[in-house]
C-alpha positions in Angstrom: -35.5 -6.1 -24.1 -36.4 -9.6 -23.0 -35.1 -13.2 -24.2 -37.8 -14.1 -26.4 -37.4 -18.1 -26.6 -34.5 -20.1 -25.5 -33.7 -22.8 -28.3 -31.1 -26.0 -28.4 -30.0 -28.2 -30.6 -30.5 -32.0 -31.2 -27.8 -33.7 -33.2 -29.8 -34.0 -36.7 -28.1 -35.6 -39.8 -27.0 -32.6 -42.1 -25.4 -33.2 -45.9 -23.1 -30.9 -45.6 -21.6 -30.8 -42.2 -18.2 -31.8 -41.0 -19.4 -33.1 -37.8 -19.0 -36.8 -36.8 -21.6 -39.3 -38.5 -22.5 -36.3 -40.4 -24.6 -34.9 -37.6 -25.3 -31.4 -36.6 -26.7 -29.1 -33.5 -27.8 -26.5 -35.8 -31.4 -27.5 -35.9 -32.8 -25.5 -32.7 -35.6 -25.2 -31.0 -37.1 -23.2 -28.4 -37.6 -25.3 -25.0 -39.5 -24.6 -21.5 -38.4 -24.2 -18.2 -35.2 -23.1 -17.3 -31.8 -23.6 -18.4 -28.0 -23.0 -17.3 -25.7 -21.2 -19.0 -21.6 -21.2 -18.4 -18.4 -20.8 -20.1 -18.2 -24.2 -22.1 -14.4 -24.4 -22.2 -11.8 -23.3 -25.2 -12.4 -24.1 -28.9 -12.2 -27.9 -30.1 -12.6 -29.2 -26.8 -16.3 -27.2 -25.6 -19.2 -26.7 -27.3 -22.3 -24.7 -26.4 -22.9 -22.7 -23.4 -26.2 -24.2 -23.0 -26.7 -27.2 -21.1 -28.0 -29.7 -23.0 -27.4 -28.0 -26.6 -25.4 -30.1 -29.3 -22.2 -29.0 -30.5 -21.1 -31.5 -33.2 -18.3 -29.9 -35.1 -16.4 -28.8 -32.3 -13.3 -27.6 -34.9 -15.3 -25.2 -36.2 -18.5 -23.7 -33.8 -18.9 -23.7 -30.0 -15.9 -23.6 -26.8 -15.5 -20.1 -24.6 -15.7 -17.4 -27.2 -18.5 -18.5 -29.3 -20.9 -19.9 -26.1 -23.7 -18.5 -27.0 -25.3 -17.5 -30.4 -27.5 -14.5 -30.3 -30.3 -13.5 -33.2 -32.7 -10.9 -33.1 -36.9 -12.0 -33.8 -37.5 -8.5 -35.8 -34.5 -9.4 -38.3 -36.1 -13.2 -38.3 -38.8 -10.9 -39.3 -37.1 -8.9 -41.7 -35.8 -12.6 -43.5 -39.1 -13.7 -43.6 -40.1 -10.9 -46.3 -37.2 -11.5 -48.0 -37.9 -14.8 -48.4 -41.5 -14.3 -49.9 -43.4 -15.0 -46.9 -41.5 -18.3 -45.1 -42.3 -18.9 -41.7 -39.1 -18.9 -39.7 -39.6 -20.3 -36.4 -37.3 -19.2 -33.1 -34.0 -21.0 -33.7 -34.0 -21.4 -37.3 -31.2 -19.6 -37.5 -29.1 -21.8 -34.9 -29.7 -19.1 -32.5 -29.5 -20.0 -28.8 -31.4 -16.6 -27.6 -34.3 -15.3 -30.0 -34.1 -11.8 -29.0 -36.8 -9.5 -29.2 -36.2 -5.6 -28.8 -32.4 -5.5 -29.1 -30.3 -4.3 -32.0 -28.1 -7.6 -31.7 -26.2 -7.0 -35.6 -25.6 -3.8 -33.7 -24.2 -4.2 -30.4 -20.2 -3.2 -29.4 -17.6 -6.0 -29.7 -17.2 -6.1 -25.3 -21.0 -4.9 -24.8 -22.0 -7.1 -21.9 -25.8 -8.6 -21.3 -27.6 -9.4 -18.2 -29.8 -11.7 -19.5 -32.3 -12.5 -16.2 -31.1 -12.6 -12.9 -27.6 -14.0 -12.7 -26.3 -14.2 -16.8 -23.6 -12.3 -18.2 -22.8 -12.8 -21.7 -20.0 -10.1 -24.0 -20.3 -9.6 -27.4 -17.7 -11.6 -29.4 -18.4 -11.2 -33.2 -20.7 -11.5 -36.0 -21.8 -14.8 -37.0 -20.2 -16.0 -40.5 -22.7 -18.2 -42.2 -21.2 -22.0 -43.7 -22.4 -24.3 -45.8 -24.3 -26.9 -42.8 -26.4 -23.1 -42.3 -27.1 -23.3 -45.8 -28.0 -27.1 -46.0 -30.3 -26.3 -42.9 -32.1 -23.5 -44.4 -33.1 -25.1 -48.5 -32.5 -21.6 -49.7 -30.3 -21.6 -52.6 -27.6 -19.2 -52.5 -27.8 -18.7 -49.3 -24.4 -17.9 -47.7 -23.7 -15.0 -50.9 -27.5 -14.0 -49.5 -26.7 -14.0 -46.0 -23.6 -12.3 -46.2 -24.5 -9.2 -48.9 -26.9 -8.3 -46.0 -25.1 -8.7 -43.1 -27.1 -8.5 -40.2 -25.0 -11.3 -38.1 -26.3 -11.7 -35.2 -23.6 -12.3 -32.4 -21.2 -14.7 -30.6 -21.0 -14.6 -26.9 -19.1 -15.1 -24.2 -20.6 -15.9 -20.4 -18.8 -13.6 -18.1 -21.2 -15.2 -15.2 -22.8 -18.3 -15.4 -26.4 -18.4 -14.6 -29.8 -19.6 -15.3 -32.4 -18.7 -17.9 -36.1 -18.7 -19.8 -38.1 -17.2 -22.3 -39.6 -14.2 -21.2 -36.6 -12.9 -19.2 -35.6 -9.5 -19.2 -32.1 -8.6 -21.2 -30.3 -5.2 -20.0 -27.3 -4.2 -21.6 -24.9 -3.2 -18.7 -22.1 -2.3 -20.0 -21.8 -0.7 -23.8 -17.7 0.1 -24.9 -17.0 3.7 -26.2 -15.4 2.3 -29.3 -17.7 1.5 -32.4 -16.6 -1.9 -33.6 -20.4 -3.9 -33.7 -20.9 -7.5 -34.3 -21.6 -6.4 -37.7 -18.8 -4.1 -38.9 -16.4 -7.1 -37.5 -18.6 -9.6 -40.0 -18.1 -7.0 -43.0 -13.8 -6.4 -42.5 -13.5 -10.6 -41.8 -16.1 -11.1 -45.0 -16.3 -8.3 -47.7 -14.4 -5.4 -47.1 -11.4 -6.4 -45.5 -9.6 -3.1 -45.5 -11.8 -2.1 -42.5 -9.6 -5.1 -40.2 -7.8 -2.2 -38.6 -10.7 -0.7 -37.2 -11.9 -4.0 -35.3 -8.1 -3.6 -33.2 -10.1 -0.6 -31.2 -12.3 -3.4 -29.4 -9.1 -5.0 -28.3 -9.3 -8.1 -26.3 -13.2 -8.6 -26.2 -12.6 -9.8 -30.0 -12.9 -13.2 -30.9 -9.5 -14.0 -30.6 -9.8 -15.4 -34.3 -10.5 -12.1 -35.4 -8.5 -10.1 -33.8 -5.7 -12.5 -34.8 -6.4 -11.5 -38.9 -6.6 -7.3 -37.7 -3.6 -7.8 -36.5 -2.1 -9.9 -39.3 -3.5 -7.5 -41.9 -2.1 -4.3 -39.8 1.5 -6.2 -40.2 1.3 -6.9 -43.8 0.1 -3.8 -44.8 2.7 -1.7 -42.4 
């Protein structure tokens, strides 16, 4: 398992973003050399965990629990086939880390990865698609298609900061004993809300917004 590329976004126009001046950092591209990754601070204040990576809409993106977004190269390859052979470069889905040999959507909430020598990350949730993502891809019905596939990638928080670069190994250093994956969290939050109670098994490792929704659902249902 390894980090295939590290991808950084610069502010670029996007007609569907809520970011200031109509700019978004979703268009991420591979960079050479080491990139420092650290906890960016709480949502609404902190942006990306990667130095130099733009997050323009701080209301909906970035922050400690979405410091890094990872997506598997294998899943990009599957989407290339699904989209009729369209080439999808690393970073095209707005991911900071394009991985190889790792089941990112199948990672468990609270699972921890060591990337390179020092960086330790923890899986918090899957990624829910938005209109900015759809505008960036330019594929008709993209939000619906992405949701139906349910291959979400994973958001991660920074447990131990460090510098990483393309080619660094990824090691799973902790795997919780529950079965709540990023993909399951995504389904519970979108198409199968009856699964929301099952998310509680992940506890405080779960993204706080997802944990709140699960608790509210259980309270309503009794």
